[in-house]
Backbone as a chain_set.jsonl record, in Angstrom:
{"seq": "XXXXXXXXXXXXXXXXXXXXXXXXXXXXXXXXXXXXXXXXXXXXXXXXXXXXXXXXXXXXXXXXXXXXXXXXXXXXXXXXXXXXXXXXXXXXXXXXXXXXXXXXXXXXXXXXXXXXXXXXXXXXXXXXXXXXXXXXXXXXXXXXXXXXXXXXXXXXXXXXXXXXXXXXXXXXXXXXXXXXXXXXXXXXXXXXXXXXXXXXXXXXXXXXXXXXXXXXXXXXXX", "coords": {"N": [[0.825, -1.193, 0.0], [1.992, 1.2, 0.712], [3.771, 1.613, -1.398], [1.976, 2.109, -3.499], [0.954, 4.48, -2.542], [3.068, 6.337, -2.633], [3.569, 6.414, -5.276], [2.984, 8.476, -7.038], [4.736, 10.54, -6.583], [6.529, 11.541, -8.417], [5.094, 13.004, -10.205], [4.876, 15.439, -12.636], [7.525, 16.045, -12.355], [10.61, 17.081, -13.675], [13.281, 16.375, -13.519], [15.401, 13.449, -12.91], [13.828, 11.055, -11.03], [14.304, 8.841, -8.574], [13.153, 5.976, -6.88], [13.447, 4.211, -3.887], [13.518, 1.624, -1.356], [13.298, 3.026, 1.101], [13.94, 5.562, 0.366], [13.91, 8.548, -1.599], [15.233, 9.873, -4.44], [16.351, 12.686, -6.097], [17.774, 13.786, -9.022], [19.98, 15.487, -11.312], [21.843, 16.934, -14.038], [23.539, 19.845, -13.386], [24.695, 22.576, -14.791], [24.266, 25.087, -15.559], [22.489, 28.192, -14.916], [19.816, 27.839, -15.548], [19.455, 25.097, -15.264], [19.827, 24.847, -12.54], [17.566, 26.192, -11.609], [15.548, 24.501, -12.546], [15.901, 22.111, -11.073], [15.468, 23.132, -8.552], [12.78, 23.891, -8.702], [11.631, 21.376, -8.956], [12.309, 20.289, -6.49], [10.745, 21.95, -4.901], [8.223, 21.116, -5.754], [8.175, 18.493, -4.734], [8.258, 19.107, -2.041], [5.799, 20.388, -1.724], [4.119, 18.254, -2.324], [4.671, 16.523, -0.177], [3.712, 18.091, 1.934], [0.979, 18.287, 1.272], [0.211, 15.647, 1.554], [0.582, 15.127, 4.167], [3.123, 14.286, 5.005], [6.677, 13.987, 5.638], [9.873, 14.797, 4.357], [13.101, 13.549, 5.093], [15.158, 15.866, 5.848], [17.67, 15.998, 6.937], [19.093, 13.959, 5.838], [19.621, 14.59, 3.184], [20.255, 17.293, 2.966], [19.495, 19.345, 1.257], [16.893, 20.074, 0.881], [13.928, 22.064, 0.887], [14.114, 25.174, 2.654], [16.762, 25.112, 3.403], [20.317, 25.68, 3.24], [22.589, 24.381, 0.789], [25.009, 22.21, 1.915], [28.561, 21.875, 2.069], [30.476, 18.885, 1.713], [32.898, 16.526, 2.64], [32.666, 13.871, 2.261], [30.167, 11.429, 1.403], [27.384, 9.362, 2.087], [25.649, 7.036, 0.267], [22.953, 5.042, -0.268], [24.13, 3.141, 1.405], [26.787, 3.109, 0.642], [29.859, 4.64, 1.068], [31.359, 7.51, -0.179], [34.031, 9.669, -1.122], [35.136, 12.96, -2.216], [37.224, 12.455, -3.918], [36.733, 9.995, -4.861], [37.856, 7.924, -3.468], [37.948, 4.79, -2.114], [38.714, 3.803, 0.325], [37.685, 4.391, 2.899], [35.151, 3.251, 2.704], [35.856, 0.551, 2.443], [36.982, 0.163, 4.963], [34.74, 0.569, 6.61], [33.078, -1.535, 5.74], [34.628, -3.77, 6.472], [34.711, -3.368, 9.223], [31.996, -3.671, 9.983], [31.543, -6.303, 9.161], [33.4, -7.682, 10.753], [32.334, -7.157, 13.247], [29.908, -8.624, 13.206], [30.963, -11.159, 12.852], [32.292, -11.419, 15.282], [30.067, -11.53, 16.983], [29.002, -13.989, 16.193], [31.071, -15.663, 17.028], [30.928, -15.363, 19.794], [28.381, -16.259, 20.428], [27.886, -18.752, 19.287], [28.661, -22.009, 19.952], [29.686, -24.185, 18.574], [32.391, -25.135, 16.45], [32.623, -26.358, 14.064], [33.065, -27.33, 10.585], [30.663, -27.601, 9.405], [29.066, -25.721, 10.485], [30.247, -23.074, 10.902], [31.219, -22.059, 8.267], [28.697, -21.835, 6.701], [27.363, -19.877, 8.277], [29.139, -17.763, 8.076], [29.054, -17.283, 5.284], [26.398, -16.52, 4.972], [25.894, -14.409, 6.784], [28.132, -12.747, 7.179], [29.94, -12.405, 4.93], [28.274, -11.114, 2.935], [28.348, -8.402, 3.733], [30.874, -7.681, 3.03], [30.737, -7.646, 0.355], [28.651, -6.164, -0.592], [27.36, -4.178, -3.094], [29.889, -4.154, -4.224], [30.891, -3.928, -6.771], [30.831, -1.272, -7.299], [32.507, -0.064, -5.37], [34.881, -1.466, -5.44], [37.96, -2.432, -4.044], [41.076, -0.78, -4.674], [43.577, -0.477, -3.668], [46.266, -2.291, -2.218], [46.392, -2.482, 0.565], [43.745, -2.104, 1.305], [42.507, -4.29, 0.096], [43.713, -6.326, 1.571], [42.713, -5.708, 4.094], [39.998, -6.389, 3.869], [40.238, -9.099, 3.212], [41.307, -10.047, 5.526], [39.194, -10.416, 7.24], [37.882, -12.69, 6.238], [39.97, -14.464, 6.607], [40.087, -14.532, 9.374], [37.614, -15.711, 9.904], [37.877, -18.31, 8.786], [39.863, -19.303, 10.425], [38.526, -19.823, 12.725], [37.459, -22.328, 12.533], [37.42, -25.568, 13.718], [40.169, -27.745, 13.649], [41.412, -26.763, 11.403], [43.184, -24.872, 12.077], [45.964, -25.007, 11.978], [46.661, -24.829, 9.342], [47.662, -22.944, 6.407], [46.254, -19.824, 5.168], [45.496, -20.036, 2.454], [45.397, -22.833, 2.149], [43.361, -23.434, 3.925], [41.191, -22.248, 2.638], [41.059, -23.848, 0.335], [40.454, -26.315, 1.486], [37.899, -25.801, 2.38], [36.572, -25.224, 0.094], [36.4, -22.599, -0.795], [36.892, -19.319, -2.289], [39.325, -16.68, -2.518], [38.473, -13.31, -1.563], [39.242, -11.466, -3.452], [39.385, -12.991, -5.81], [36.707, -13.651, -6.025], [35.597, -11.153, -6.523], [36.723, -10.634, -9.032], [35.581, -12.73, -10.478], [32.894, -11.923, -10.379], [33.053, -9.543, -11.888], [33.777, -10.558, -14.406], [31.539, -12.098, -14.96], [29.524, -10.137, -15.232], [30.578, -8.733, -17.434], [30.408, -10.733, -19.373], [27.632, -10.997, -19.536], [26.955, -8.513, -20.621], [28.201, -8.73, -23.123], [26.739, -10.793, -24.225], [24.395, -9.542, -24.541], [22.567, -9.642, -22.505], [22.189, -7.635, -20.706], [21.409, -5.418, -22.209], [19.998, -2.959, -22.31], [20.856, -1.531, -20.017], [23.617, -1.514, -20.336], [24.284, -0.63, -22.862], [26.505, 0.46, -25.277], [28.542, 0.531, -23.473], [30.572, -1.385, -23.709], [32.756, -2.4, -26.368], [33.359, -4.56, -29.143], [36.175, -6.058, -30.65], [38.357, -7.402, -33.146], [41.394, -9.072, -32.699], [44.227, -10.342, -33.909], [42.884, -12.63, -34.749], [41.367, -13.256, -32.542], [38.61, -12.461, -30.44], [38.269, -9.507, -28.62], [37.478, -7.471, -25.772], [36.616, -4.147, -24.983], [36.399, -1.16, -23.025], [34.124, 1.362, -23.94]], "CA": [[0.0, 0.0, 0.0], [2.875, 2.367, 0.752], [4.281, 1.814, -2.763], [0.915, 2.772, -4.256], [0.759, 5.826, -2.012], [4.151, 7.23, -3.054], [3.826, 6.212, -6.702], [2.786, 9.711, -7.804], [5.629, 11.608, -6.136], [7.261, 12.105, -9.556], [4.168, 13.669, -11.111], [5.303, 16.778, -13.004], [8.962, 16.207, -12.111], [11.411, 17.098, -14.89], [14.562, 15.695, -13.262], [15.304, 12.011, -12.682], [13.343, 10.758, -9.688], [14.505, 7.41, -8.296], [12.507, 5.569, -5.639], [13.981, 3.013, -3.279], [12.679, 1.124, -0.27], [13.014, 4.1, 2.064], [14.605, 6.77, -0.122], [13.541, 9.155, -2.866], [16.399, 10.65, -4.853], [16.148, 13.564, -7.244], [19.11, 14.129, -9.533], [20.075, 16.028, -12.66], [23.088, 17.652, -14.301], [23.341, 21.283, -13.225], [25.889, 23.319, -15.196], [23.836, 26.436, -15.927], [21.489, 28.714, -13.999], [18.523, 27.251, -15.875], [19.409, 23.777, -14.654], [19.631, 25.042, -11.101], [16.169, 26.569, -11.39], [14.696, 23.332, -12.787], [15.964, 21.184, -9.94], [14.853, 23.785, -7.399], [11.324, 23.789, -8.872], [11.244, 20.004, -8.656], [12.377, 20.156, -5.033], [9.561, 22.622, -4.364], [7.075, 20.237, -6.022], [8.217, 17.412, -3.751], [7.912, 19.675, -0.743], [4.343, 20.61, -1.709], [3.489, 16.918, -2.266], [4.793, 16.035, 1.194], [2.809, 18.89, 2.776], [-0.407, 17.927, 0.952], [-0.05, 14.269, 1.989], [0.903, 15.045, 5.592], [4.353, 13.533, 5.169], [7.877, 14.812, 5.713], [11.142, 14.244, 3.899], [14.166, 13.673, 6.082], [16.088, 16.854, 5.298], [19.007, 15.772, 7.465], [19.79, 12.977, 5.004], [20.017, 15.126, 1.881], [20.826, 18.624, 3.196], [19.233, 20.267, 0.162], [15.457, 20.225, 0.679], [13.284, 23.168, 1.575], [14.83, 26.436, 2.704], [18.106, 24.955, 3.928], [21.418, 25.854, 2.303], [23.364, 23.189, 0.459], [26.239, 22.178, 2.68], [29.674, 21.147, 1.471], [30.773, 17.659, 2.447], [34.072, 15.825, 2.13], [32.259, 12.504, 1.93], [28.722, 11.259, 1.448], [26.933, 7.979, 2.074], [24.493, 6.893, -0.609], [22.511, 3.646, -0.311], [25.042, 2.286, 2.136], [28.161, 3.192, 0.121], [30.481, 5.903, 1.432], [32.293, 8.003, -1.186], [34.534, 11.016, -0.905], [35.2, 13.747, -3.446], [38.27, 11.897, -4.772], [36.299, 8.632, -5.16], [38.734, 6.991, -2.777], [37.044, 3.869, -1.438], [39.345, 3.224, 1.514], [36.773, 4.489, 4.031], [34.104, 2.256, 2.506], [36.457, -0.745, 2.771], [37.123, 0.105, 6.419], [33.407, 0.397, 7.195], [32.609, -2.89, 5.432], [35.381, -4.701, 7.306], [34.291, -3.17, 10.611], [30.68, -4.277, 10.185], [31.686, -7.755, 9.025], [34.099, -8.168, 11.94], [31.39, -7.079, 14.37], [28.991, -9.766, 13.115], [31.766, -12.363, 13.088], [32.485, -11.483, 16.721], [28.804, -11.996, 17.574], [28.927, -15.431, 15.939], [32.068, -16.331, 17.871], [30.494, -15.344, 21.19], [27.076, -16.882, 20.652], [27.827, -20.098, 18.722], [29.707, -22.818, 20.581], [30.273, -25.119, 17.611], [33.441, -24.647, 15.565], [32.739, -27.333, 12.986], [32.948, -26.784, 9.233], [29.255, -27.654, 9.011], [28.35, -24.6, 11.11], [30.869, -21.764, 10.724], [31.178, -21.533, 6.884], [27.381, -21.319, 6.296], [27.072, -18.632, 8.975], [29.982, -16.728, 7.473], [28.559, -16.969, 3.936], [25.071, -15.898, 5.028], [25.788, -13.238, 7.653], [29.322, -11.905, 7.215], [30.464, -12.068, 3.604], [27.481, -10.113, 2.205], [28.776, -7.038, 4.065], [32.135, -7.447, 2.331], [30.504, -7.669, -1.089], [27.485, -5.355, -0.95], [27.67, -3.144, -4.087], [31.351, -4.093, -4.355], [31.224, -3.514, -8.129], [31.002, 0.177, -7.27], [33.609, 0.383, -4.506], [35.932, -2.485, -5.431], [39.215, -1.829, -3.558], [42.174, -0.672, -5.637], [44.841, -0.501, -2.944], [46.57, -3.581, -1.602], [46.062, -2.433, 1.993], [42.293, -2.268, 1.434], [42.222, -5.698, -0.221], [44.15, -7.117, 2.717], [41.798, -5.429, 5.192], [38.8, -7.197, 3.657], [40.595, -10.517, 3.246], [41.601, -10.399, 6.91], [37.946, -10.87, 7.856], [37.688, -14.083, 5.826], [41.023, -15.233, 7.264], [39.662, -14.718, 10.763], [36.5, -16.654, 9.927], [38.344, -19.683, 8.539], [40.661, -19.723, 11.577], [37.625, -20.245, 13.791], [36.993, -23.693, 12.293], [38.226, -26.555, 14.427], [40.915, -28.693, 12.822], [42.086, -26.088, 10.292], [43.971, -23.767, 12.621], [47.38, -25.154, 11.661], [46.867, -24.655, 7.908], [47.762, -21.579, 5.893], [44.96, -19.305, 4.724], [45.186, -20.632, 1.151], [45.023, -24.241, 2.337], [42.037, -23.47, 4.552], [40.202, -21.954, 1.602], [40.912, -25.03, -0.516], [39.76, -27.337, 2.267], [36.485, -25.415, 2.521], [35.99, -24.958, -1.217], [36.155, -21.162, -0.915], [37.842, -18.504, -3.032], [39.654, -15.405, -1.887], [37.523, -12.261, -1.928], [39.722, -10.851, -4.687], [38.95, -13.847, -6.92], [35.258, -13.534, -6.135], [35.312, -9.883, -7.207], [37.077, -10.828, -10.441], [34.544, -13.582, -11.052], [31.704, -11.097, -10.573], [33.295, -8.631, -13.01], [33.746, -11.334, -15.642], [30.149, -12.489, -15.194], [28.819, -8.965, -15.749], [31.084, -8.473, -18.784], [29.83, -11.759, -20.24], [26.225, -10.665, -19.745], [26.909, -7.396, -21.558], [28.567, -9.221, -24.454], [25.634, -11.632, -24.695], [23.24, -8.641, -24.626], [21.593, -9.893, -21.439], [21.96, -6.349, -20.043], [21.576, -4.488, -23.327], [19.469, -1.629, -22.033], [21.673, -0.837, -19.02], [25.022, -1.418, -20.703], [24.459, -0.347, -24.277], [27.563, 1.418, -25.533], [29.587, 0.465, -22.46], [31.664, -2.196, -24.23], [32.842, -2.622, -27.81], [34.081, -5.764, -29.508], [37.127, -5.881, -31.742], [39.131, -8.603, -33.444], [42.832, -8.852, -32.598], [44.967, -11.568, -34.143], [41.984, -13.771, -34.865], [40.63, -13.443, -31.314], [37.734, -11.347, -30.073], [38.614, -8.88, -27.355], [36.476, -6.531, -25.287], [37.207, -2.911, -24.467], [35.449, -0.136, -22.597], [33.909, 2.417, -24.934]], "C": [[0.867, 1.255, 0.0], [3.426, 2.663, -0.644], [3.242, 2.513, -3.635], [0.782, 4.233, -3.834], [1.81, 6.792, -2.544], [4.402, 7.161, -4.555], [3.747, 7.506, -7.49], [3.694, 10.839, -7.353], [6.348, 12.267, -7.304], [6.352, 12.782, -10.565], [4.61, 15.109, -11.37], [6.782, 17.036, -12.817], [9.726, 16.127, -13.429], [12.749, 16.373, -14.721], [14.326, 14.194, -13.09], [14.936, 11.757, -11.233], [13.433, 9.255, -9.465], [13.905, 7.077, -6.941], [13.113, 4.251, -5.171], [13.102, 2.632, -2.098], [12.328, 2.226, 0.726], [13.694, 5.399, 1.659], [13.957, 7.245, -1.414], [14.669, 10.086, -3.258], [16.076, 11.413, -6.132], [17.515, 13.996, -7.745], [19.013, 14.642, -10.968], [21.44, 16.707, -12.807], [22.802, 19.143, -14.232], [24.641, 21.987, -13.578], [25.555, 24.731, -15.68], [22.771, 26.886, -14.932], [20.122, 28.103, -14.26], [18.37, 25.868, -15.234], [19.209, 23.845, -13.153], [18.182, 25.366, -10.788], [15.235, 25.369, -11.554], [14.705, 22.404, -11.586], [15.362, 21.807, -8.687], [13.326, 23.724, -7.492], [10.839, 22.382, -8.555], [11.305, 19.738, -7.154], [11.166, 20.81, -4.37], [8.313, 21.779, -4.588], [7.026, 19.093, -5.018], [7.829, 17.906, -2.369], [6.402, 19.902, -0.641], [3.602, 19.279, -1.629], [3.521, 16.392, -0.837], [3.829, 16.779, 2.122], [1.354, 18.49, 2.541], [-0.776, 16.544, 1.47], [0.354, 14.03, 3.444], [2.107, 14.15, 5.851], [5.531, 14.496, 5.219], [9.059, 14.067, 5.111], [12.188, 14.484, 4.988], [15.245, 14.6, 5.526], [17.519, 16.618, 5.773], [19.801, 14.804, 6.598], [20.322, 13.598, 3.715], [20.62, 16.528, 1.963], [20.47, 19.643, 2.12], [17.759, 20.591, 0.004], [14.911, 21.407, 1.467], [14.148, 24.421, 1.558], [16.253, 26.329, 3.217], [19.158, 25.154, 2.844], [22.077, 24.516, 2.019], [24.7, 23.252, 1.185], [27.334, 21.425, 1.911], [29.997, 19.939, 2.34], [31.963, 16.969, 1.809], [33.743, 14.401, 1.717], [30.752, 12.386, 2.091], [28.388, 9.781, 1.348], [25.653, 7.875, 1.272], [24.154, 5.425, -0.75], [23.537, 2.713, 0.304], [26.482, 2.322, 1.678], [28.705, 4.582, 0.404], [31.509, 6.297, 0.377], [32.776, 9.387, -0.792], [34.704, 11.707, -2.25], [36.272, 13.245, -4.408], [37.936, 10.474, -5.221], [37.288, 7.605, -4.619], [37.865, 6.09, -1.901], [37.632, 3.251, -0.169], [38.423, 3.267, 2.733], [35.65, 3.468, 3.924], [34.618, 0.856, 2.836], [36.571, -0.918, 4.287], [35.774, -0.115, 7.098], [32.868, -1.011, 6.957], [33.315, -3.915, 6.305], [34.962, -4.594, 8.764], [32.956, -3.847, 10.892], [30.764, -5.797, 10.127], [32.376, -8.353, 10.252], [33.187, -8.162, 13.16], [30.454, -8.282, 14.361], [29.742, -11.071, 13.356], [32.05, -12.532, 14.581], [31.235, -11.966, 17.441], [28.643, -13.499, 17.386], [29.87, -16.187, 16.868], [31.613, -16.411, 19.317], [29.233, -16.16, 21.43], [26.956, -18.31, 20.121], [28.983, -20.912, 19.289], [30.398, -23.741, 19.593], [31.319, -24.424, 16.754], [33.648, -25.602, 14.386], [32.575, -26.657, 11.63], [31.523, -26.868, 8.708], [28.482, -26.447, 9.53], [28.946, -23.251, 10.727], [30.817, -21.267, 9.272], [29.798, -21.081, 6.426], [27.01, -20.012, 6.986], [27.883, -17.482, 8.391], [29.436, -16.302, 6.112], [27.239, -16.205, 3.978], [25.057, -14.563, 5.754], [26.961, -12.267, 7.562], [29.748, -11.459, 5.827], [29.603, -11.083, 2.819], [27.879, -8.674, 2.508], [30.092, -6.683, 3.384], [31.94, -7.321, 0.828], [29.295, -6.848, -1.517], [27.908, -4.211, -1.879], [29.171, -3.041, -4.362], [31.78, -3.751, -5.779], [31.468, -2.014, -8.199], [32.257, 0.586, -6.509], [34.74, -0.636, -4.432], [37.287, -1.879, -5.054], [40.309, -1.855, -4.615], [43.539, -0.759, -4.962], [45.029, -1.845, -2.243], [46.194, -3.606, -0.124], [44.563, -2.619, 2.219], [41.874, -3.701, 1.117], [42.572, -6.599, 0.953], [43.221, -6.925, 3.905], [40.537, -6.28, 5.074], [39.116, -8.684, 3.783], [40.869, -10.986, 4.67], [40.353, -10.905, 7.632], [37.712, -12.334, 7.508], [38.75, -14.982, 6.466], [40.652, -15.524, 8.712], [38.545, -15.747, 10.869], [36.974, -18.091, 9.729], [39.205, -20.194, 9.695], [39.798, -20.219, 12.728], [37.262, -21.711, 13.694], [37.959, -24.692, 12.921], [38.894, -27.527, 13.447], [41.659, -28.052, 11.676], [43.04, -25.0, 10.775], [45.431, -23.81, 12.178], [47.685, -24.912, 10.191], [47.05, -23.185, 7.552], [46.393, -21.128, 5.389], [44.556, -19.911, 3.384], [44.743, -22.067, 1.272], [43.657, -24.354, 2.996], [40.949, -23.191, 3.526], [39.977, -23.16, 0.704], [40.168, -26.147, 0.21], [38.258, -27.073, 2.326], [35.807, -25.159, 1.18], [35.636, -23.495, -1.424], [37.22, -20.504, -1.79], [38.199, -17.273, -2.202], [38.635, -14.36, -2.344], [37.933, -11.562, -3.215], [39.291, -11.663, -5.903], [37.447, -13.781, -7.112], [34.868, -12.23, -6.829], [35.619, -9.986, -8.695], [36.033, -11.682, -11.141], [33.265, -12.798, -11.322], [31.858, -10.15, -11.748], [33.205, -9.36, -14.343], [32.322, -11.778, -15.985], [29.347, -11.34, -15.792], [29.265, -8.651, -17.173], [30.509, -9.475, -19.781], [28.372, -11.456, -20.548], [26.064, -9.502, -20.718], [27.196, -7.867, -22.976], [27.456, -10.064, -25.066], [24.327, -10.865, -24.776], [22.168, -8.94, -23.584], [21.258, -8.606, -20.701], [22.037, -5.235, -21.079], [21.133, -3.078, -22.981], [20.382, -0.853, -21.087], [23.096, -0.614, -19.489], [25.291, -1.109, -22.15], [25.503, 0.751, -24.477], [28.69, 1.372, -24.525], [30.801, -0.293, -22.96], [31.608, -2.226, -25.752], [33.667, -3.876, -28.053], [34.997, -5.471, -30.688], [37.919, -7.156, -31.918], [40.613, -8.262, -33.407], [43.546, -10.185, -32.762], [44.091, -12.797, -34.21], [41.178, -14.048, -33.617], [39.785, -12.204, -31.027], [38.15, -10.813, -28.72], [37.559, -7.848, -27.021], [37.181, -5.307, -24.74], [36.103, -1.979, -24.027], [35.336, 0.939, -23.652], [34.314, 3.755, -24.371]], "O": [[0.524, 2.253, -0.633], [3.537, 3.826, -1.034], [3.579, 3.403, -4.417], [0.53, 5.11, -4.661], [1.492, 7.936, -2.872], [5.342, 7.778, -5.056], [4.394, 7.619, -8.531], [3.451, 11.993, -7.703], [6.74, 13.429, -7.206], [6.789, 13.104, -11.67], [4.708, 15.908, -10.439], [7.254, 18.139, -13.094], [9.512, 15.203, -14.214], [13.282, 15.821, -15.683], [13.186, 13.73, -13.12], [15.639, 12.187, -10.318], [12.712, 8.486, -10.101], [14.117, 7.8, -5.967], [13.272, 3.308, -5.946], [12.061, 3.248, -1.867], [11.177, 2.339, 1.146], [13.991, 6.24, 2.508], [13.509, 6.435, -2.226], [15.026, 10.988, -2.5], [15.593, 10.846, -7.113], [18.325, 14.516, -6.977], [18.108, 14.288, -11.723], [22.101, 17.012, -11.815], [21.926, 19.646, -14.935], [25.581, 22.004, -12.783], [26.424, 25.47, -16.144], [22.217, 26.071, -14.194], [19.351, 27.871, -13.329], [17.303, 25.516, -14.731], [18.516, 23.015, -12.565], [17.631, 24.869, -9.807], [14.261, 25.223, -10.815], [13.653, 21.959, -11.129], [14.806, 21.098, -7.848], [12.652, 23.529, -6.48], [9.775, 22.203, -7.962], [10.448, 19.042, -6.609], [10.627, 20.287, -3.395], [7.438, 21.723, -3.724], [5.957, 18.76, -4.507], [7.152, 17.205, -1.617], [5.798, 19.64, 0.399], [2.58, 19.176, -0.952], [2.521, 15.876, -0.339], [3.205, 16.171, 2.992], [0.582, 18.367, 3.491], [-1.937, 16.288, 1.791], [0.456, 12.889, 3.895], [2.115, 13.357, 6.792], [5.399, 15.674, 4.885], [9.228, 12.866, 5.323], [12.154, 15.488, 5.7], [16.143, 14.153, 4.812], [18.472, 16.993, 5.09], [21.031, 14.817, 6.614], [21.362, 13.177, 3.209], [21.419, 16.904, 1.106], [21.082, 20.71, 2.068], [17.394, 21.318, -0.921], [15.373, 21.708, 2.568], [14.83, 24.701, 0.572], [16.899, 27.351, 3.448], [18.927, 24.839, 1.676], [22.125, 23.633, 2.875], [25.43, 24.237, 1.076], [27.055, 20.462, 1.197], [29.812, 19.971, 3.556], [32.035, 16.839, 0.587], [34.459, 13.797, 0.918], [30.137, 13.155, 2.83], [29.035, 9.037, 0.611], [24.674, 8.559, 1.571], [24.945, 4.644, -1.279], [23.786, 1.624, -0.212], [27.328, 1.64, 2.258], [28.095, 5.584, 0.03], [32.417, 5.526, 0.068], [32.035, 10.178, -0.208], [34.447, 11.114, -3.297], [36.236, 13.574, -5.593], [38.745, 9.82, -5.878], [37.524, 6.561, -5.228], [37.13, 6.579, -1.044], [37.092, 2.273, 0.349], [38.372, 2.315, 3.51], [35.238, 2.884, 4.927], [33.9, 0.06, 3.441], [36.297, -1.991, 4.826], [35.673, -0.891, 8.049], [32.276, -1.614, 7.852], [32.677, -4.832, 6.823], [34.866, -5.602, 9.464], [32.796, -4.516, 11.913], [30.144, -6.496, 10.928], [31.976, -9.412, 10.735], [33.261, -9.055, 14.004], [30.23, -8.895, 15.405], [29.215, -11.985, 13.991], [32.051, -13.652, 15.091], [31.328, -12.727, 18.404], [28.204, -14.202, 18.296], [29.51, -17.224, 17.425], [31.874, -17.402, 19.998], [29.04, -16.696, 22.521], [26.008, -19.012, 20.474], [30.146, -20.546, 19.125], [31.578, -24.05, 19.759], [31.153, -23.264, 16.376], [34.725, -25.641, 13.79], [32.022, -25.561, 11.53], [31.206, -26.273, 7.678], [27.372, -26.175, 9.073], [28.219, -22.368, 10.27], [30.4, -20.129, 9.056], [29.703, -20.023, 5.804], [26.414, -19.132, 6.366], [27.379, -16.37, 8.23], [29.361, -15.11, 5.814], [26.984, -15.348, 3.132], [24.292, -13.671, 5.386], [26.796, -11.079, 7.841], [29.901, -10.264, 5.576], [30.16, -10.267, 2.085], [27.765, -7.81, 1.64], [30.388, -5.505, 3.185], [32.861, -6.936, 0.108], [28.95, -6.839, -2.698], [28.723, -3.371, -1.497], [29.67, -1.966, -4.694], [32.917, -3.326, -5.987], [32.218, -1.539, -9.051], [32.988, 1.475, -6.944], [35.481, -0.661, -3.449], [37.719, -0.91, -5.679], [40.451, -2.828, -5.355], [44.538, -1.076, -5.607], [44.077, -2.447, -1.747], [45.732, -4.627, 0.385], [44.154, -3.222, 3.211], [41.001, -4.262, 1.78], [41.825, -7.518, 1.29], [42.964, -7.872, 4.649], [40.063, -6.831, 6.068], [38.354, -9.438, 4.389], [40.691, -12.161, 4.993], [40.452, -11.733, 8.536], [37.381, -13.134, 8.383], [38.466, -16.124, 6.826], [40.876, -16.626, 9.212], [38.519, -16.555, 11.797], [36.518, -18.994, 10.431], [39.268, -21.402, 9.921], [40.272, -20.946, 13.601], [36.799, -22.292, 14.676], [39.165, -24.652, 12.674], [38.252, -28.055, 12.539], [42.465, -28.716, 11.025], [43.635, -24.289, 9.966], [46.063, -22.766, 12.02], [48.853, -24.799, 9.82], [46.642, -22.296, 8.3], [45.488, -21.943, 5.205], [43.392, -20.265, 3.195], [43.817, -22.491, 0.582], [42.881, -25.254, 2.676], [39.899, -23.832, 3.546], [38.84, -23.466, 0.347], [39.347, -26.843, -0.388], [37.452, -28.003, 2.321], [34.604, -24.905, 1.132], [34.688, -23.178, -2.143], [38.3, -21.055, -2.002], [37.46, -16.881, -1.299], [38.01, -14.515, -3.394], [37.08, -11.116, -3.984], [38.878, -11.096, -6.914], [36.961, -13.848, -8.242], [33.929, -12.199, -7.625], [34.861, -9.483, -9.525], [35.643, -11.389, -12.271], [32.625, -12.978, -12.358], [30.92, -9.962, -12.524], [32.626, -8.845, -15.3], [31.947, -11.828, -17.157], [28.583, -11.533, -16.738], [28.437, -8.338, -18.028], [30.163, -9.108, -20.904], [27.921, -11.634, -21.679], [25.151, -9.499, -21.543], [26.522, -7.458, -23.921], [27.255, -10.05, -26.281], [23.275, -11.445, -25.045], [21.011, -8.551, -23.743], [20.174, -8.482, -20.131], [22.675, -4.211, -20.836], [21.813, -2.11, -23.32], [20.658, 0.327, -21.309], [23.73, 0.365, -19.093], [26.409, -1.301, -22.627], [25.389, 1.838, -23.91], [29.687, 2.078, -24.677], [31.936, 0.093, -22.678], [30.538, -2.093, -26.346], [34.557, -4.212, -27.273], [34.636, -4.733, -31.604], [38.131, -7.905, -30.964], [41.043, -7.28, -34.012], [43.488, -11.048, -31.886], [44.493, -13.88, -33.784], [40.374, -14.981, -33.608], [40.174, -11.073, -31.321], [38.36, -11.58, -27.78], [36.824, -7.401, -27.901], [38.229, -5.42, -24.103], [35.004, -1.997, -24.581], [36.344, 1.381, -24.201], [34.208, 4.771, -25.058]]}, "num_chains": 1, "name": "protein.A"}
């Protein structure tokens, strides 16, 4: 019912209006005064809609709605991903590792079993998703960030009884797991394959081009 209720929030909106589970995002390219006026009019329309429907937008989350001034920010969190003005993802890696380590600590304190039948499923279901949420966007580029994330998986595999004496690589092989770096590469290759096979034609049209080199087909970013 809530989805039906908010379905008309974009009525008359000229900018791009994206709706999520608990967020409404208005965005557009503003490089001229006219563009600034358009987005301001759309913000005013949303404000009037909220007033007419006895609802309120959370101005503290966006800092740009109503009569408040736009504030400068060195970093911003959007849909759970933290980005700074240099698009350096180190802070996002640190936050992901912190959250994953916190949940892993809860598992360690509350679950007495250390068998491979218990710990790996809990890790895969409750911990690893925090290390891979939207990772296509914030995939770590620095070795220190990659190591920070991998350290969480290393800690999880060390919890398993009988594998403590093995190296991290041997523990992964024993458990049939891959390093997080290999999983990220696998995800990238899967997406690239889908683009090449036109499974994501609408979203990725023009993103990749195909070319023949020495009798082999290669892929390149457009």
